[in-house]
C-alpha positions in Angstrom: -13.5 25.0 30.2 -10.1 25.2 31.7 -7.7 28.1 31.6 -3.9 27.6 31.9 -1.2 30.2 32.4 2.5 30.1 32.7 5.2 32.5 33.5 8.7 31.9 32.0 11.8 33.7 33.3 14.5 33.6 30.6 18.2 34.5 30.5 19.6 35.5 27.1 23.4 35.4 27.7 24.4 36.4 24.1 22.2 39.5 23.9 24.2 42.7 23.9 21.3 45.1 23.2 17.5 45.4 23.4 17.4 45.0 19.7 19.1 41.6 19.9 16.9 40.6 22.8 13.7 41.6 21.0 14.8 39.7 17.9 15.2 36.5 19.8 12.0 36.9 21.8 9.9 37.9 18.8 11.0 34.8 16.9 10.3 32.6 19.9 6.9 34.2 20.7 5.9 33.9 17.0 6.8 30.2 16.8 4.9 29.4 20.0 1.9 31.5 19.1 1.6 29.9 15.7 2.2 26.3 16.8 0.0 26.3 19.9 -2.6 29.1 19.3 -1.9 30.7 22.7 -1.7 34.2 23.9 1.8 35.4 24.8 3.3 38.7 26.1 6.5 40.0 27.5 5.4 40.9 31.0 8.6 42.1 32.8 12.2 43.1 32.3 11.4 45.0 29.1 14.5 47.3 29.5 17.0 44.6 30.5 19.2 43.2 27.7 19.7 39.7 29.0 16.6 38.8 30.9 12.9 38.4 29.9 9.6 37.3 31.5 7.1 35.8 29.1 3.5 35.1 30.1 1.3 32.6 28.2 -2.4 31.8 28.4 -4.2 28.8 26.9 -7.8 27.5 27.0 -9.1 24.0 26.5 -11.9 21.7 27.3 -9.9 19.5 29.7 -7.2 20.3 32.3 -5.0 17.6 30.8 -5.1 19.1 27.3 -4.1 22.6 28.7 -1.3 21.1 30.8 0.0 19.3 27.7 0.1 22.5 25.8 2.0 24.3 28.6 4.5 21.4 28.8 5.0 21.6 25.0 5.6 25.3 25.3 8.3 24.6 28.0 9.9 22.1 25.6 10.0 24.7 22.8 11.5 27.4 25.0 14.1 24.8 26.2 15.0 24.0 22.6 15.9 27.7 21.9 19.7 27.5 22.2 20.0 31.3 22.7 17.9 31.3 25.8 18.0 29.6 29.2 15.0 29.0 31.4 15.5 30.4 34.9 12.0 29.6 36.2 8.8 28.1 34.7 5.6 28.4 36.7 2.2 27.1 35.6 -1.4 27.1 36.8 -4.5 25.5 35.4 -8.0 26.3 36.7 -11.5 25.4 35.8 -13.4 28.4 34.6 -17.1 28.7 35.3 -18.8 31.9 34.4 
């Protein structure tokens, strides 16, 4: 089994309140969670209006399948016109209990 994680730093230039930011993030997180069946959480910058850090975790039988999911997540975040990616870091590891 392989476990993949990614950390995405996002800038939301049109957000003028935490409510606007959360609206954008909740929509994005829900779409990604539903489409790829991954775990997602806002992990930093919770009290900043125009910045967010999202963490994702995915599990799969092969490293290539997990890497593919993480790449598709990046593409979906890039397609969100109200958000800009500042950084996107990934890691995939073999998990052996």
